[in-house]
C-alpha positions as CSV (number, residue, x, y, z in Angstrom):
1,X,171.0,-47.6,19.4
2,X,172.4,-45.0,21.8
3,X,173.9,-41.8,20.5
4,X,173.9,-39.5,23.5
5,X,174.2,-40.7,27.1
6,X,173.8,-38.4,30.0
7,X,175.1,-39.0,33.6
8,X,173.8,-36.5,36.3
9,X,176.5,-35.9,39.0
10,X,175.9,-34.3,42.4
11,X,179.4,-34.4,43.8
12,X,178.8,-37.6,45.7
13,X,180.8,-40.9,45.4
14,X,177.5,-42.7,45.0
15,X,176.6,-40.7,41.9
16,X,180.0,-41.3,40.4
17,X,179.5,-45.1,40.5
18,X,177.4,-44.7,37.4
19,X,180.4,-43.5,35.4
20,X,182.0,-46.9,34.6
21,X,178.8,-48.4,33.3
22,X,177.9,-45.3,31.3
23,X,181.3,-45.2,29.8
24,X,181.1,-48.9,28.9
25,X,177.8,-48.4,27.1
26,X,179.1,-45.3,25.3
27,X,182.2,-47.1,24.1
28,X,180.1,-50.2,22.9
29,X,177.6,-48.0,21.0
30,X,179.9,-45.2,19.9
31,X,177.7,-42.7,21.8
32,X,178.7,-39.3,23.2
33,X,178.9,-39.2,27.0
34,X,177.8,-36.0,28.8
35,X,178.6,-35.6,32.5
36,X,176.2,-33.0,33.9
37,X,176.1,-31.1,37.2
38,X,173.3,-28.7,38.0
39,X,174.4,-25.9,40.3
40,X,171.6,-25.1,42.8
41,X,172.0,-21.9,44.8
42,X,170.3,-23.5,47.9
43,X,172.4,-26.7,47.9
44,X,173.0,-27.9,51.4
45,X,176.2,-29.6,50.6
46,X,178.1,-27.7,47.9
47,X,180.9,-29.5,46.1
48,X,184.3,-29.2,47.8
49,X,187.5,-30.0,45.9
50,X,190.6,-30.7,48.1
51,X,193.3,-28.2,47.4
52,X,191.0,-25.3,46.2
53,X,190.1,-22.4,48.5
54,X,186.4,-21.9,49.2
55,X,186.5,-18.1,48.6
56,X,188.8,-15.8,46.6
57,X,190.7,-12.8,47.9
58,X,187.6,-10.7,47.6
59,X,185.6,-13.1,49.7
60,X,183.6,-14.3,46.6
61,X,182.5,-17.9,46.5
62,X,184.5,-20.2,44.4
63,X,181.7,-22.8,44.1
64,X,181.6,-22.5,40.3
65,X,185.4,-23.3,40.1
66,X,185.0,-26.2,42.4
67,X,182.2,-27.6,40.2
68,X,184.2,-27.1,37.1
69,X,187.3,-28.9,38.5
70,X,185.1,-31.7,39.9
71,X,183.5,-32.3,36.4
72,X,186.9,-32.2,34.8
73,X,188.2,-34.8,37.2
74,X,185.1,-37.0,36.7
75,X,185.7,-36.9,32.9
76,X,189.3,-37.9,33.4
77,X,188.3,-41.1,35.2
78,X,186.6,-42.5,32.1
79,X,188.3,-40.6,29.2
80,X,190.5,-42.5,26.7
81,X,191.4,-42.5,23.1
82,X,188.0,-43.9,22.2
83,X,186.0,-41.7,24.5
84,X,186.1,-38.0,25.3
85,X,183.3,-37.1,27.8
86,X,181.6,-33.7,27.7
87,X,181.6,-31.8,31.0
88,X,178.5,-29.7,31.4
89,X,177.7,-27.3,34.3
90,X,174.2,-25.9,34.5
91,X,172.3,-23.8,36.9
92,X,168.7,-24.0,38.0
93,X,166.2,-26.3,39.6
94,X,167.8,-29.7,39.3
95,X,165.1,-31.9,37.7
96,X,163.7,-29.2,35.5
97,X,167.2,-28.2,34.3
98,X,168.2,-31.8,33.6
99,X,165.0,-32.5,31.7
100,X,165.6,-29.4,29.5
101,X,169.1,-30.5,28.8
102,X,168.0,-34.1,27.9
103,X,165.7,-32.6,25.3
104,X,168.3,-30.0,24.1
105,X,170.9,-32.7,23.3
106,X,168.3,-35.4,22.4
107,X,169.8,-37.8,24.9
108,X,168.6,-41.3,24.4
109,X,169.8,-42.8,27.7
110,X,170.3,-41.4,31.3
111,X,172.5,-43.4,33.6
112,X,172.5,-42.7,37.4
113,X,173.1,-44.4,40.7
114,X,170.1,-44.2,43.1
115,X,170.3,-43.1,46.7
116,X,168.6,-44.9,49.5
117,X,167.4,-48.4,50.4
118,X,165.0,-51.0,48.9
119,X,161.8,-52.5,50.1
120,X,158.1,-52.2,49.3
121,X,157.7,-49.8,52.3
122,X,160.7,-47.7,51.5
123,X,161.6,-45.5,48.6
124,X,165.1,-46.2,47.3
125,X,165.0,-44.2,44.1
126,X,165.7,-40.8,45.6
127,X,163.8,-37.6,44.6
128,X,165.7,-36.8,41.5
129,X,165.7,-40.3,40.1
130,X,162.0,-40.7,40.8
131,X,161.2,-37.4,39.1
132,X,163.2,-38.4,36.1
133,X,161.5,-41.8,36.0
134,X,158.1,-40.0,35.9
135,X,159.0,-37.3,33.4
136,X,162.1,-38.0,31.3
137,X,161.6,-38.5,27.6
138,X,164.6,-40.9,27.5
139,X,165.2,-44.3,29.0
140,X,166.6,-44.2,32.6
141,X,169.2,-46.8,33.7
142,X,169.0,-46.9,37.5
143,X,172.0,-48.6,39.2
144,X,172.0,-49.7,42.8
145,X,174.8,-48.2,45.1
146,X,177.8,-50.4,45.6
147,X,179.8,-50.9,48.7
148,X,182.8,-50.4,46.4
149,X,182.9,-46.6,46.0
150,X,184.8,-46.7,42.7
151,X,182.1,-49.0,41.3
152,X,182.6,-51.3,38.3
153,X,180.7,-51.5,35.0
154,X,177.7,-53.7,35.2
155,X,177.1,-56.6,32.9
156,X,174.0,-57.2,30.8
157,X,174.1,-61.0,30.5
158,X,170.5,-61.6,31.5
159,X,167.9,-58.9,30.9
160,X,164.2,-59.4,32.0
161,X,161.4,-57.4,30.3
162,X,158.0,-57.8,31.8
163,X,155.1,-57.1,29.3
164,X,151.4,-56.7,29.9
165,X,150.2,-57.0,26.3
166,X,150.2,-53.3,25.5
167,X,152.2,-51.6,22.8
168,X,153.4,-49.1,25.4
169,X,155.1,-51.8,27.5
170,X,156.8,-53.1,24.3
171,X,158.6,-49.7,24.0
172,X,161.1,-50.9,26.6
173,X,162.3,-53.7,24.3
174,X,164.5,-51.8,22.0
175,X,166.8,-50.2,24.6
176,X,166.7,-53.5,26.7
177,X,167.8,-55.5,23.7
178,X,170.5,-52.9,22.9
179,X,172.0,-53.3,26.4
180,X,171.8,-57.1,26.3
181,X,173.6,-57.1,22.9
182,X,176.7,-55.4,24.6
183,X,177.4,-58.7,26.3
184,X,175.6,-61.0,23.8
185,X,173.2,-61.5,26.7
186,X,169.8,-63.2,26.9
187,X,166.6,-61.2,26.8
188,X,163.7,-62.8,28.5
189,X,160.1,-61.6,27.9
190,X,157.8,-62.2,30.9
191,X,154.0,-62.1,31.0
192,X,152.3,-62.4,34.4
193,X,148.7,-63.7,34.2
194,X,146.9,-61.9,37.1
195,X,144.9,-64.5,39.2
196,X,143.5,-61.9,41.6
197,X,139.8,-62.9,42.1
198,X,137.5,-61.0,39.9
199,X,135.4,-58.9,39.7
200,X,136.9,-56.4,42.2
201,X,133.5,-54.7,42.8
202,X,132.1,-57.8,44.6
203,X,132.8,-58.5,48.3
204,X,135.9,-60.6,48.8
205,X,134.1,-64.0,49.6
206,X,132.0,-63.7,46.4
207,X,134.8,-62.8,44.0
208,X,135.4,-65.1,41.1
209,X,138.7,-67.0,40.9
210,X,139.6,-68.4,37.5
211,X,139.3,-72.1,37.3
212,X,142.1,-74.3,35.9
213,X,140.7,-74.4,32.3
214,X,140.4,-70.6,32.2
215,X,143.8,-70.1,33.6
216,X,145.3,-72.5,31.1
217,X,143.6,-70.6,28.2
218,X,145.0,-67.3,29.5
219,X,148.5,-68.7,29.9
220,X,148.4,-70.1,26.4
221,X,147.2,-66.7,25.0
222,X,150.0,-65.0,27.0
223,X,152.6,-67.4,25.6
224,X,151.4,-66.9,22.0
225,X,151.6,-63.1,22.5
226,X,155.1,-63.3,23.8
227,X,156.2,-65.5,21.0
228,X,154.7,-63.1,18.5
229,X,156.5,-60.1,20.1
230,X,159.8,-62.0,20.1
231,X,159.4,-62.8,16.4
232,X,158.5,-59.2,15.6
233,X,160.6,-57.0,17.8
234,X,163.3,-58.8,19.7
235,X,166.6,-60.4,18.7
236,X,166.9,-64.1,17.8
237,X,167.3,-66.3,20.8
238,X,164.9,-64.2,23.0
239,X,163.3,-66.3,25.7
240,X,159.6,-66.2,26.7
241,X,158.2,-67.0,30.1
242,X,154.6,-67.0,31.4
243,X,153.7,-67.1,35.0
244,X,150.6,-66.5,37.1
245,X,150.2,-64.6,40.4
246,X,147.9,-62.5,42.4
247,X,150.6,-59.9,43.0
248,X,152.2,-59.3,39.6
249,X,154.8,-56.8,40.9
250,X,156.1,-59.3,43.5
251,X,156.1,-62.0,40.9
252,X,158.2,-59.9,38.6
253,X,160.8,-59.3,41.3
254,X,160.8,-63.0,42.3
255,X,161.3,-64.1,38.7
256,X,164.1,-61.6,38.2
257,X,166.0,-63.2,41.2
258,X,165.2,-66.7,40.1
259,X,166.6,-66.0,36.6
260,X,169.7,-64.3,38.0
261,X,168.7,-61.2,36.0
262,X,171.3,-58.4,35.8
263,X,168.7,-55.9,34.7
264,X,164.9,-55.5,34.6
265,X,163.4,-53.3,31.9
266,X,159.9,-51.9,32.1
267,X,157.8,-48.9,31.2
268,X,156.0,-46.6,33.6
269,X,152.8,-46.5,31.5
270,X,152.5,-42.9,32.3
271,X,150.3,-40.3,30.7
272,X,151.4,-36.7,31.0
273,X,148.9,-34.1,32.0
274,X,150.8,-31.0,33.1
275,X,154.5,-31.9,33.0
276,X,154.1,-34.7,35.5
277,X,153.3,-38.3,35.1
278,X,151.6,-41.1,37.1
279,X,153.4,-44.4,37.4
280,X,151.2,-47.4,37.1
281,X,150.5,-49.5,40.2
282,X,152.6,-52.6,39.1
283,X,155.5,-50.5,37.8
284,X,155.5,-48.3,40.9
285,X,155.7,-51.4,43.2
286,X,158.6,-52.9,41.1
287,X,160.4,-49.6,41.3
288,X,160.1,-49.4,45.0
289,X,160.6,-53.0,45.8
290,X,163.4,-54.4,43.6
291,X,167.1,-54.4,44.6
292,X,168.4,-54.9,41.0
293,X,169.3,-52.4,38.3
294,X,166.4,-51.1,36.4
295,X,165.8,-49.7,32.9
296,X,162.8,-47.5,33.2
297,X,161.1,-45.9,30.2
298,X,158.2,-43.4,30.1
299,X,156.4,-44.7,27.0
300,X,154.9,-42.7,24.2
301,X,156.8,-39.5,25.0
302,X,159.8,-39.4,22.7
303,X,157.6,-37.8,20.0
304,X,154.9,-36.4,22.2
305,X,156.8,-34.0,24.3
């Protein structure tokens, strides 16, 4: 499934926590692993490597040398007989440069550790991760920072894939199934039946709430849909689960925790206008509210960009 995996590194220990997982996926799939650092002239915290001077005898900055050594050391931490990572130093605007490189090497997975905290009222993705989630033409595996600086490779024993009935949402299934296969894990397809009173245009007291019979029909249709998807697209043994809620995003997060999911895979449902993309309401709330690793895919863009 995966042929070229990219790990963006910014010189921080947090970013390096993505390396064990990326290396594990690369070994399992036989993929090339690219470790990429983008040199930004206006970086507030340039990479510093112990033992190397900051300037040479002519008072010229040795930032490029620091970055080269840093990438070489990062490669050495995951290299082995069956894996020889590629160290890549680029220059330019971070997100734009990364996106260009993703397209140049046709990367089909980006792995990175996010910065920040979780919660519906706080953005934990970090600016680079969020921009990649909105614009990257490849799936993005977002890992939560660990208290253990060295990190350890994540497992893919239980993968949850929320679907909404659209072909776009189904595009997350192939990479999700590929990750689950690494550990012979279970892939669970989830469909949330939205019970928010309808229609939205009416005042709240007059909104229609589905009765039990209507809800039962919608749940039966959702289950039939998931079973059809599992038969067509997903590996054997795939589980299906239907639930109903007025807040689908919160229900997805709660279900993930109830299942003990290692990973949640979903699409952003974005449509690109001018190099940027809007994330759908449900996907955006899951991205901001969940404290689990995420596989995020911008659908319909691999061949469109």
